[in-house]
Structure formats: C-alpha cells, structure tokens
MOPAC internal coordinates of N, CA, C and O (Angstrom, degrees):
PM7 1SCF
backbone

  N    0.0000 0     0.00 0     0.00 0    0    0    0
  C    1.4403 1     0.00 0     0.00 0    1    0    0
  C    1.5674 1   111.62 1     0.00 0    2    1    0
  O    1.2310 1   123.14 1   -55.26 1    3    2    1
  N    1.2442 1   111.59 1   124.74 1    3    2    1
  C    1.4881 1   117.03 1  -176.11 1    5    3    2
  C    1.5414 1   110.03 1   -81.89 1    6    5    3
  O    1.2310 1   121.81 1   -46.40 1    7    6    5
  N    1.3555 1   114.13 1   133.60 1    7    6    5
  C    1.4402 1   119.59 1  -179.95 1    9    7    6
  C    1.4877 1   115.67 1   -78.92 1   10    9    7
  O    1.2310 1   118.75 1   170.03 1   11   10    9
  N    1.3714 1   119.98 1    -9.97 1   11   10    9
  C    1.3966 1   126.07 1  -179.41 1   13   11   10
  C    1.4863 1   107.96 1  -110.40 1   14   13   11
  O    1.2310 1   122.70 1   -29.85 1   15   14   13
  N    1.3726 1   112.43 1   150.15 1   15   14   13
  C    1.4644 1   120.31 1   171.73 1   17   15   14
  C    1.5284 1   108.26 1   -73.92 1   18   17   15
  O    1.2310 1   120.76 1   -19.53 1   19   18   17
  N    1.3061 1   116.15 1   160.47 1   19   18   17
  C    1.5101 1   120.29 1  -175.97 1   21   19   18
  C    1.5161 1   113.40 1   -53.07 1   22   21   19
  O    1.2310 1   119.55 1   138.20 1   23   22   21
  N    1.2340 1   118.47 1   -41.80 1   23   22   21
  C    1.5496 1   124.37 1  -179.04 1   25   23   22
  C    1.5288 1   106.98 1   -60.51 1   26   25   23
  O    1.2310 1   117.99 1   131.59 1   27   26   25
  N    1.3136 1   121.43 1   -48.41 1   27   26   25
  C    1.3980 1   126.94 1  -173.82 1   29   27   26
  C    1.5492 1   106.81 1   -69.20 1   30   29   27
  O    1.2310 1   119.81 1   137.45 1   31   30   29
  N    1.3510 1   117.96 1   -42.55 1   31   30   29
  C    1.4296 1   120.24 1  -176.91 1   33   31   30
  C    1.5532 1   108.53 1   -70.16 1   34   33   31
  O    1.2310 1   119.16 1   144.38 1   35   34   33
  N    1.2658 1   119.21 1   -35.62 1   35   34   33
  C    1.4876 1   122.46 1   171.62 1   37   35   34
  C    1.4640 1   113.70 1   -59.10 1   38   37   35
  O    1.2310 1   120.06 1   135.32 1   39   38   37
  N    1.3069 1   117.49 1   -44.68 1   39   38   37
  C    1.4828 1   123.93 1   178.69 1   41   39   38
  C    1.5606 1   107.74 1   -65.00 1   42   41   39
  O    1.2310 1   119.13 1   136.42 1   43   42   41
  N    1.3226 1   119.26 1   -43.58 1   43   42   41
  C    1.5276 1   116.93 1   178.20 1   45   43   42
  C    1.4451 1   111.82 1   -65.55 1   46   45   43
  O    1.2310 1   118.39 1   135.47 1   47   46   45
  N    1.3227 1   120.68 1   -44.53 1   47   46   45
  C    1.4602 1   122.44 1   178.66 1   49   47   46
  C    1.5077 1   113.10 1   -60.56 1   50   49   47
  O    1.2310 1   118.42 1   145.61 1   51   50   49
  N    1.2515 1   120.61 1   -34.39 1   51   50   49
  C    1.4177 1   124.28 1  -178.79 1   53   51   50
  C    1.4498 1   110.42 1   -68.68 1   54   53   51
  O    1.2310 1   119.17 1   150.55 1   55   54   53
  N    1.3711 1   119.19 1   -29.45 1   55   54   53
  C    1.4501 1   122.03 1   178.21 1   57   55   54
  C    1.4470 1   118.18 1   -77.60 1   58   57   55
  O    1.2310 1   121.69 1   168.63 1   59   58   57
  N    1.3057 1   114.37 1   -11.37 1   59   58   57
  C    1.5142 1   120.59 1  -179.63 1   61   59   58
  C    1.4823 1   108.38 1   -82.11 1   62   61   59
  O    1.2310 1   120.87 1   -56.09 1   63   62   61
  N    1.4017 1   115.93 1   123.91 1   63   62   61
  C    1.4473 1   122.21 1   179.13 1   65   63   62
  C    1.5522 1   110.58 1   -76.30 1   66   65   63
  O    1.2310 1   121.04 1   -40.87 1   67   66   65
  N    1.4313 1   115.63 1   139.13 1   67   66   65
  C    1.4034 1   114.70 1   170.36 1   69   67   66
  C    1.4812 1   116.24 1  -104.27 1   70   69   67
  O    1.2310 1   121.59 1   168.67 1   71   70   69
  N    1.3581 1   114.56 1   -11.33 1   71   70   69
  C    1.4889 1   120.25 1   177.57 1   73   71   70
  C    1.5373 1   104.80 1  -134.39 1   74   73   71
  O    1.2310 1   123.06 1   -13.64 1   75   74   73
  N    1.2892 1   111.74 1   166.36 1   75   74   73
  C    1.4977 1   123.75 1   178.09 1   77   75   74
  C    1.5582 1   112.20 1    59.46 1   78   77   75
  O    1.2310 1   122.55 1  -142.73 1   79   78   77
  N    1.3571 1   112.71 1    37.27 1   79   78   77
  C    1.4473 1   114.64 1   177.00 1   81   79   78
  C    1.5251 1   108.72 1   -75.38 1   82   81   79
  O    1.2310 1   120.85 1   -11.99 1   83   82   81
  N    1.3287 1   115.98 1   168.01 1   83   82   81
  C    1.4422 1   119.34 1  -179.51 1   85   83   82
  C    1.5575 1   117.55 1   -54.13 1   86   85   83
  O    1.2310 1   123.06 1   140.51 1   87   86   85
  N    1.3503 1   111.73 1   -39.49 1   87   86   85
  C    1.4123 1   117.62 1   177.13 1   89   87   86
  C    1.5226 1   111.01 1   -66.09 1   90   89   87
  O    1.2310 1   119.37 1   137.33 1   91   90   89
  N    1.2830 1   118.81 1   -42.67 1   91   90   89
  C    1.4762 1   121.80 1  -179.92 1   93   91   90
  C    1.4381 1   111.55 1   -68.16 1   94   93   91
  O    1.2310 1   115.88 1   142.45 1   95   94   93
  N    1.2530 1   125.42 1   -37.55 1   95   94   93
  C    1.4263 1   128.75 1   179.22 1   97   95   94
  C    1.5530 1   110.32 1   -66.13 1   98   97   95
  O    1.2310 1   122.19 1   133.43 1   99   98   97
  N    1.3936 1   113.42 1   -46.57 1   99   98   97
  C    1.4554 1   116.96 1   179.13 1  101   99   98
  C    1.5274 1   109.24 1   -60.88 1  102  101   99
  O    1.2310 1   118.87 1   132.49 1  103  102  101
  N    1.2478 1   119.77 1   -47.51 1  103  102  101
  C    1.4691 1   124.12 1  -178.97 1  105  103  102
  C    1.5283 1   110.41 1   -62.26 1  106  105  103
  O    1.2310 1   120.43 1   138.89 1  107  106  105
  N    1.3251 1   116.78 1   -41.11 1  107  106  105
  C    1.4673 1   117.60 1  -177.43 1  109  107  106
  C    1.5449 1   111.67 1   -67.85 1  110  109  107
  O    1.2310 1   120.86 1   143.60 1  111  110  109
  N    1.3451 1   115.96 1   -36.40 1  111  110  109
  C    1.5300 1   118.43 1   177.56 1  113  111  110
  C    1.5029 1   110.50 1   -67.99 1  114  113  111
  O    1.2310 1   119.13 1   144.10 1  115  114  113
  N    1.3976 1   119.26 1   -35.90 1  115  114  113
  C    1.3720 1   120.08 1   177.14 1  117  115  114
  C    1.5180 1   113.31 1   -69.75 1  118  117  115
  O    1.2310 1   119.69 1   135.47 1  119  118  117
  N    1.3002 1   118.20 1   -44.53 1  119  118  117
  C    1.5057 1   121.11 1   176.47 1  121  119  118
  C    1.5220 1   111.21 1   -57.32 1  122  121  119
  O    1.2310 1   122.30 1   133.57 1  123  122  121
  N    1.3557 1   113.19 1   -46.43 1  123  122  121
  C    1.5244 1   118.67 1  -175.81 1  125  123  122
  C    1.5437 1   110.00 1   -62.60 1  126  125  123
  O    1.2310 1   121.81 1   135.91 1  127  126  125
  N    1.3606 1   114.14 1   -44.09 1  127  126  125
  C    1.4772 1   118.83 1  -178.86 1  129  127  126
  C    1.5448 1   112.94 1   -67.41 1  130  129  127
  O    1.2310 1   118.76 1   154.91 1  131  130  129
  N    1.4053 1   119.97 1   -25.09 1  131  130  129
  C    1.3945 1   123.87 1   168.73 1  133  131  130
  C    1.3988 1   119.83 1   -78.03 1  134  133  131
  O    1.2310 1   121.75 1   179.44 1  135  134  133
  N    1.3632 1   114.26 1    -0.56 1  135  134  133
  C    1.4947 1   123.24 1   179.68 1  137  135  134
  C    1.5838 1   115.03 1    85.52 1  138  137  135
  O    1.2310 1   119.59 1  -166.42 1  139  138  137
  N    1.3161 1   118.39 1    13.58 1  139  138  137
  C    1.4423 1   120.73 1   178.92 1  141  139  138
  C    1.5648 1   105.02 1   -86.30 1  142  141  139
  O    1.2310 1   123.04 1   -44.46 1  143  142  141
  N    1.3611 1   111.77 1   135.54 1  143  142  141
  C    1.4830 1   114.39 1   175.06 1  145  143  142
  C    1.5948 1   108.95 1  -112.29 1  146  145  143
  O    1.2310 1   119.36 1   -40.63 1  147  146  145
  N    1.2604 1   118.83 1   139.37 1  147  146  145
  C    1.4557 1   122.17 1  -172.25 1  149  147  146
  C    1.4967 1   108.27 1  -147.15 1  150  149  147
  O    1.2310 1   125.17 1    -8.81 1  151  150  149
  N    1.3685 1   107.68 1   171.19 1  151  150  149
  C    1.5155 1   118.95 1   179.69 1  153  151  150
  C    1.5136 1   102.62 1  -113.12 1  154  153  151
  O    1.2310 1   118.19 1   -47.76 1  155  154  153
  N    1.3177 1   121.05 1   132.24 1  155  154  153
  C    1.4068 1   124.53 1   173.42 1  157  155  154
  C    1.4959 1   117.18 1   -92.60 1  158  157  155
  O    1.2310 1   120.02 1   -44.56 1  159  158  157
  N    1.3364 1   117.57 1   135.44 1  159  158  157
  C    1.4296 1   126.28 1   174.58 1  161  159  158
  C    1.5575 1   110.15 1    51.01 1  162  161  159
  O    1.2310 1   120.96 1  -129.01 1  163  162  161
  N    1.2802 1   115.77 1    50.99 1  163  162  161
  C    1.4997 1   124.77 1  -178.97 1  165  163  162
  C    1.5451 1   110.48 1   -65.11 1  166  165  163
  O    1.2310 1   120.65 1   -72.74 1  167  166  165
  N    1.2798 1   116.37 1   107.26 1  167  166  165
  C    1.4280 1   123.49 1  -179.74 1  169  167  166
  C    1.5279 1   114.59 1   -68.24 1  170  169  167
  O    1.2310 1   122.46 1   160.50 1  171  170  169
  N    1.3621 1   112.90 1   -19.50 1  171  170  169
  C    1.5696 1   115.38 1   179.35 1  173  171  170
  C    1.4406 1   112.24 1   -77.80 1  174  173  171
  O    1.2310 1   118.38 1   164.83 1  175  174  173
  N    1.2746 1   120.69 1   -15.17 1  175  174  173
  C    1.5126 1   126.14 1  -177.13 1  177  175  174
  C    1.5257 1   104.93 1   -96.67 1  178  177  175
  O    1.2310 1   120.20 1   -43.31 1  179  178  177
  N    1.3821 1   117.23 1   136.69 1  179  178  177
  C    1.4229 1   124.58 1   178.59 1  181  179  178
  C    1.5075 1   108.88 1   -59.45 1  182  181  179
  O    1.2310 1   119.98 1   -47.92 1  183  182  181
  N    1.3680 1   117.65 1   132.08 1  183  182  181
  C    1.3941 1   123.56 1   178.63 1  185  183  182
  C    1.5285 1   113.17 1    88.65 1  186  185  183
  O    1.2310 1   118.11 1   174.89 1  187  186  185
  N    1.2770 1   121.21 1    -5.11 1  187  186  185
  C    1.5309 1   127.61 1  -179.59 1  189  187  186
  C    1.5271 1   109.65 1    42.90 1  190  189  187
  O    1.2310 1   120.50 1  -112.80 1  191  190  189
  N    1.3837 1   116.65 1    67.20 1  191  190  189
  C    1.4873 1   122.04 1   174.77 1  193  191  190
  C    1.4376 1   111.93 1   -58.46 1  194  193  191
  O    1.2310 1   122.28 1   -26.46 1  195  194  193
  N    1.3892 1   113.24 1   153.54 1  195  194  193
  C    1.4246 1   123.34 1  -176.20 1  197  195  194
  C    1.5713 1   107.38 1   -69.26 1  198  197  195
  O    1.2310 1   119.40 1   138.32 1  199  198  197
  N    1.3153 1   118.76 1   -41.68 1  199  198  197
  C    1.4479 1   122.55 1  -178.78 1  201  199  198
  C    1.5166 1   109.12 1  -129.00 1  202  201  199
  O    1.2310 1   119.14 1   -47.40 1  203  202  201
  N    1.3405 1   119.24 1   132.60 1  203  202  201
  C    1.5407 1   120.31 1   175.76 1  205  203  202
  C    1.5297 1   105.20 1  -126.23 1  206  205  203
  O    1.2310 1   121.62 1   -47.32 1  207  206  205
  N    1.3722 1   114.51 1   132.68 1  207  206  205
  C    1.4154 1   127.05 1   179.13 1  209  207  206
  C    1.5841 1   103.59 1  -113.13 1  210  209  207
  O    1.2310 1   121.19 1   -91.26 1  211  210  209
  N    1.3383 1   115.33 1    88.74 1  211  210  209
  C    1.4361 1   115.61 1  -175.15 1  213  211  210
  C    1.5238 1   118.35 1   -61.73 1  214  213  211
  O    1.2310 1   121.03 1   138.64 1  215  214  213
  N    1.3184 1   115.64 1   -41.36 1  215  214  213
  C    1.5030 1   119.50 1   177.25 1  217  215  214
  C    1.5026 1   113.70 1   -65.45 1  218  217  215
  O    1.2310 1   119.76 1   145.18 1  219  218  217
  N    1.3433 1   118.07 1   -34.82 1  219  218  217
  C    1.4675 1   124.58 1   178.64 1  221  219  218
  C    1.5489 1   111.60 1   -85.84 1  222  221  219
  O    1.2310 1   120.17 1   167.73 1  223  222  221
  N    1.3532 1   117.28 1   -12.27 1  223  222  221
  C    1.4500 1   120.81 1  -178.04 1  225  223  222
  C    1.5315 1   111.33 1    56.45 1  226  225  223
  O    1.2310 1   121.80 1  -133.40 1  227  226  225
  N    1.3676 1   114.16 1    46.60 1  227  226  225
  C    1.4066 1   121.80 1  -176.17 1  229  227  226
  C    1.5420 1   109.07 1  -131.25 1  230  229  227
  O    1.2310 1   119.01 1   -43.07 1  231  230  229
  N    1.3398 1   119.50 1   136.93 1  231  230  229
  C    1.3999 1   123.77 1   172.23 1  233  231  230
  C    1.4262 1   112.99 1  -122.11 1  234  233  231
  O    1.2310 1   119.52 1   -26.84 1  235  234  233
  N    1.3198 1   118.52 1   153.16 1  235  234  233
  C    1.5572 1   124.95 1   179.75 1  237  235  234
  C    1.5596 1   105.68 1  -125.02 1  238  237  235
  O    1.2310 1   122.24 1   -47.54 1  239  238  237
  N    1.3146 1   113.32 1   132.46 1  239  238  237
  C    1.4394 1   120.06 1   166.29 1  241  239  238
  C    1.4568 1   111.30 1  -112.00 1  242  241  239
  O    1.2310 1   119.52 1   -54.60 1  243  242  241
  N    1.3622 1   118.52 1   125.40 1  243  242  241
  C    1.4623 1   121.80 1  -176.00 1  245  243  242
  C    1.5530 1   103.45 1   -99.48 1  246  245  243
  O    1.2310 1   119.34 1   -66.01 1  247  246  245
  N    1.3173 1   118.86 1   113.99 1  247  246  245
  C    1.4430 1   121.13 1   172.71 1  249  247  246
  C    1.5272 1   106.83 1  -116.21 1  250  249  247
  O    1.2310 1   123.47 1   -53.41 1  251  250  249
  N    1.3651 1   110.96 1   126.59 1  251  250  249
  C    1.4562 1   119.64 1   176.23 1  253  251  250
  C    1.5279 1   109.02 1  -119.10 1  254  253  251
  O    1.2310 1   120.00 1   -16.00 1  255  254  253
  N    1.3571 1   117.61 1   164.00 1  255  254  253
  C    1.4276 1   118.14 1   177.42 1  257  255  254
  C    1.5323 1   107.54 1   -97.57 1  258  257  255
  O    1.2310 1   120.51 1   -96.73 1  259  258  257
  N    1.2794 1   116.63 1    83.27 1  259  258  257
  C    1.3845 1   122.32 1  -172.00 1  261  259  258
  C    1.5877 1   111.02 1   -61.25 1  262  261  259
  O    1.2310 1   120.52 1   135.65 1  263  262  261
  N    1.3077 1   116.61 1   -44.35 1  263  262  261
  C    1.4089 1   118.03 1  -175.43 1  265  263  262
  C    1.5136 1   112.52 1   -75.38 1  266  265  263
  O    1.2310 1   118.30 1   170.60 1  267  266  265
  N    1.3423 1   120.85 1    -9.40 1  267  266  265
  C    1.3909 1   123.40 1   174.04 1  269  267  266
  C    1.5437 1   114.55 1  -108.58 1  270  269  267
  O    1.2310 1   121.20 1  -169.56 1  271  270  269
  N    1.2644 1   115.31 1    10.44 1  271  270  269
  C    1.5246 1   123.47 1   176.44 1  273  271  270
  C    1.5429 1   111.29 1    60.16 1  274  273  271
  O    1.2310 1   120.91 1  -145.76 1  275  274  273
  N    1.3704 1   115.86 1    34.24 1  275  274  273
  C    1.4641 1   118.40 1  -177.77 1  277  275  274
  C    1.4887 1   103.72 1  -116.05 1  278  277  275
  O    1.2310 1   121.23 1  -103.71 1  279  278  277
  N    1.2733 1   115.25 1    76.29 1  279  278  277
  C    1.5115 1   120.96 1   177.23 1  281  279  278
  C    1.4588 1   109.31 1  -134.24 1  282  281  279
  O    1.2310 1   120.10 1   180.00 1  283  282  281

C-alpha cells in the first residue's frame, strides 16, 4: 500500500535523477582523467549502459543505492 496519493508519488518520482548521479559523475571524471573516451547512456546498445567503450567492446552500468543514500 502506497502512503502517498498518485499526485504526490508522481512528483516524488519526477525528482529522482536517472542519469548524472554522484557515482556516475565521479566515475566519468576518473575515466576521462585516465584518458578513456566513452559514450554516455548510449541508446543504440541494449540496456542503455551508463558508459560505452565502442573500440574496447565494453559497457559499464553504474548502480547505486539511491534510496539508501549509498552512492
């Protein structure tokens, strides 16, 4: 049972970021400083990974525990 009405729940969910989270930004800066070039949130790749390295054929998904503040 949801404790919020549909309007409040909708407002809350709109406020949650799906990209550019603290974990993603930190990783992106680190990869860029190491000289790795990547594509972010590539819609052409199944699952829309957070980072795609086309030449290396590698993708990275960044999962953080947003609701538990562990990011």
